[in-house]
VEXNU-955743 format. One record per residue (C-alpha): residue number from 1; chain; x negated, y, z negated. Coordinates in nm, 2 decimals. Layout:
BEGIN
{num->NUM&chaine->A&east->X&north->Y&up->Z}
...
This chain:
BEGIN
{num->1&chaine->A&east->0.85&north->-2.05&up->0.08}
{num->2&chaine->A&east->0.99&north->-2.01&up->-0.26}
{num->3&chaine->A&east->1.11&north->-1.69&up->-0.44}
{num->4&chaine->A&east->0.79&north->-1.66&up->-0.65}
{num->5&chaine->A&east->0.57&north->-1.63&up->-0.35}
{num->6&chaine->A&east->0.80&north->-1.38&up->-0.19}
{num->7&chaine->A&east->0.82&north->-1.16&up->-0.50}
{num->8&chaine->A&east->0.44&north->-1.19&up->-0.54}
{num->9&chaine->A&east->0.39&north->-1.08&up->-0.18}
{num->10&chaine->A&east->0.61&north->-0.78&up->-0.23}
{num->11&chaine->A&east->0.44&north->-0.68&up->-0.56}
{num->12&chaine->A&east->0.09&north->-0.72&up->-0.40}
{num->13&chaine->A&east->0.18&north->-0.48&up->-0.13}
{num->14&chaine->A&east->0.32&north->-0.23&up->-0.38}
{num->15&chaine->A&east->-0.01&north->-0.26&up->-0.57}
{num->16&chaine->A&east->-0.20&north->-0.19&up->-0.25}
{num->17&chaine->A&east->0.01&north->0.11&up->-0.16}
{num->18&chaine->A&east->0.01&north->0.26&up->-0.51}
{num->19&chaine->A&east->-0.36&north->0.21&up->-0.54}
{num->20&chaine->A&east->-0.42&north->0.40&up->-0.22}
{num->21&chaine->A&east->-0.19&north->0.68&up->-0.33}
{num->22&chaine->A&east->-0.35&north->0.71&up->-0.68}
{num->23&chaine->A&east->-0.70&north->0.73&up->-0.54}
{num->24&chaine->A&east->-0.59&north->0.99&up->-0.28}
{num->25&chaine->A&east->-0.42&north->1.19&up->-0.55}
{num->26&chaine->A&east->-0.73&north->1.18&up->-0.76}
{num->27&chaine->A&east->-0.96&north->1.28&up->-0.47}
{num->28&chaine->A&east->-0.73&north->1.58&up->-0.39}
{num->29&chaine->A&east->-0.79&north->1.71&up->-0.74}
{num->30&chaine->A&east->-1.16&north->1.71&up->-0.69}
{num->31&chaine->A&east->-1.12&north->2.00&up->-0.45}
{num->32&chaine->A&east->-1.05&north->2.22&up->-0.74}
{num->33&chaine->A&east->-1.33&north->2.42&up->-0.91}
{num->34&chaine->A&east->-1.42&north->2.32&up->-1.17}
{num->35&chaine->A&east->-1.32&north->1.96&up->-1.12}
{num->36&chaine->A&east->-1.05&north->1.87&up->-1.37}
{num->37&chaine->A&east->-1.20&north->1.53&up->-1.47}
{num->38&chaine->A&east->-0.94&north->1.47&up->-1.74}
{num->39&chaine->A&east->-0.68&north->1.45&up->-1.46}
{num->40&chaine->A&east->-0.90&north->1.29&up->-1.20}
{num->41&chaine->A&east->-1.04&north->1.00&up->-1.41}
{num->42&chaine->A&east->-0.70&north->0.84&up->-1.51}
{num->43&chaine->A&east->-0.56&north->0.86&up->-1.16}
{num->44&chaine->A&east->-0.88&north->0.71&up->-1.02}
{num->45&chaine->A&east->-0.87&north->0.43&up->-1.28}
{num->46&chaine->A&east->-0.51&north->0.36&up->-1.20}
{num->47&chaine->A&east->-0.60&north->0.34&up->-0.83}
{num->48&chaine->A&east->-0.88&north->0.10&up->-0.89}
{num->49&chaine->A&east->-0.66&north->-0.11&up->-1.12}
{num->50&chaine->A&east->-0.38&north->-0.13&up->-0.87}
{num->51&chaine->A&east->-0.62&north->-0.22&up->-0.59}
{num->52&chaine->A&east->-0.78&north->-0.49&up->-0.81}
{num->53&chaine->A&east->-0.44&north->-0.63&up->-0.89}
{num->54&chaine->A&east->-0.36&north->-0.64&up->-0.51}
{num->55&chaine->A&east->-0.69&north->-0.82&up->-0.44}
{num->56&chaine->A&east->-0.63&north->-1.10&up->-0.70}
{num->57&chaine->A&east->-0.26&north->-1.13&up->-0.61}
{num->58&chaine->A&east->-0.34&north->-1.15&up->-0.24}
{num->59&chaine->A&east->-0.61&north->-1.41&up->-0.30}
{num->60&chaine->A&east->-0.37&north->-1.62&up->-0.50}
{num->61&chaine->A&east->-0.11&north->-1.59&up->-0.22}
{num->62&chaine->A&east->-0.37&north->-1.70&up->0.04}
{num->63&chaine->A&east->-0.43&north->-2.01&up->-0.17}
{num->64&chaine->A&east->-0.06&north->-2.10&up->-0.18}
{num->65&chaine->A&east->0.10&north->-1.99&up->0.14}
{num->66&chaine->A&east->0.03&north->-1.99&up->0.51}
{num->67&chaine->A&east->-0.14&north->-1.68&up->0.65}
{num->68&chaine->A&east->0.10&north->-1.66&up->0.94}
{num->69&chaine->A&east->0.38&north->-1.63&up->0.68}
{num->70&chaine->A&east->0.20&north->-1.37&up->0.47}
{num->71&chaine->A&east->0.06&north->-1.15&up->0.74}
{num->72&chaine->A&east->0.38&north->-0.96&up->0.81}
{num->73&chaine->A&east->0.37&north->-0.83&up->0.46}
{num->74&chaine->A&east->0.02&north->-0.69&up->0.52}
{num->75&chaine->A&east->0.16&north->-0.53&up->0.83}
{num->76&chaine->A&east->0.41&north->-0.33&up->0.62}
{num->77&chaine->A&east->0.14&north->-0.16&up->0.41}
{num->78&chaine->A&east->0.07&north->0.12&up->0.67}
{num->79&chaine->A&east->0.44&north->0.20&up->0.68}
{num->80&chaine->A&east->0.47&north->0.21&up->0.30}
{num->81&chaine->A&east->0.15&north->0.42&up->0.27}
{num->82&chaine->A&east->0.28&north->0.68&up->0.52}
{num->83&chaine->A&east->0.61&north->0.69&up->0.35}
{num->84&chaine->A&east->0.45&north->0.71&up->0.01}
{num->85&chaine->A&east->0.22&north->0.99&up->0.12}
{num->86&chaine->A&east->0.52&north->1.18&up->0.25}
{num->87&chaine->A&east->0.72&north->1.13&up->-0.07}
{num->88&chaine->A&east->0.46&north->1.15&up->-0.35}
{num->89&chaine->A&east->0.17&north->1.35&up->-0.20}
{num->90&chaine->A&east->0.40&north->1.59&up->0.00}
{num->91&chaine->A&east->0.22&north->1.51&up->0.33}
{num->92&chaine->A&east->0.40&north->1.61&up->0.65}
{num->93&chaine->A&east->0.57&north->1.32&up->0.84}
{num->94&chaine->A&east->0.54&north->1.41&up->1.21}
{num->95&chaine->A&east->0.74&north->1.28&up->1.50}
{num->96&chaine->A&east->0.44&north->1.09&up->1.61}
{num->97&chaine->A&east->0.41&north->0.93&up->1.26}
{num->98&chaine->A&east->0.78&north->0.83&up->1.27}
{num->99&chaine->A&east->0.74&north->0.67&up->1.61}
{num->100&chaine->A&east->0.43&north->0.48&up->1.48}
{num->101&chaine->A&east->0.62&north->0.36&up->1.18}
{num->102&chaine->A&east->0.91&north->0.24&up->1.41}
{num->103&chaine->A&east->0.66&north->0.06&up->1.63}
{num->104&chaine->A&east->0.49&north->-0.11&up->1.34}
{num->105&chaine->A&east->0.82&north->-0.21&up->1.19}
{num->106&chaine->A&east->0.93&north->-0.36&up->1.52}
{num->107&chaine->A&east->0.60&north->-0.55&up->1.55}
{num->108&chaine->A&east->0.64&north->-0.69&up->1.20}
{num->109&chaine->A&east->0.99&north->-0.79&up->1.27}
{num->110&chaine->A&east->0.88&north->-0.97&up->1.59}
{num->111&chaine->A&east->0.60&north->-1.16&up->1.41}
{num->112&chaine->A&east->0.83&north->-1.25&up->1.12}
{num->113&chaine->A&east->1.10&north->-1.38&up->1.36}
{num->114&chaine->A&east->0.86&north->-1.62&up->1.53}
């Protein structure tokens, strides 16, 4: 695979992760009373925009590359989402989460090596 496909795969996964984090951040703000729509709407829109970018980038990648080569990138998204939630949303990263991240990473490495 060429560098363009590799960079596009990484960017697509970053779009997926950022979209999930923006939407979660927006939904957290809806717990406040009254709902601060001026803060919620832009975050929600950024989340939808990021997820839309992921969808179209991923569709383009599926057209140009083998799924067996692309799938390990999709396997990294849970790891990136957990780490992003811990860093940006201040969610607690438990030992169980850490073990899960390690197992997912090992699985992605095994699939990538084959």
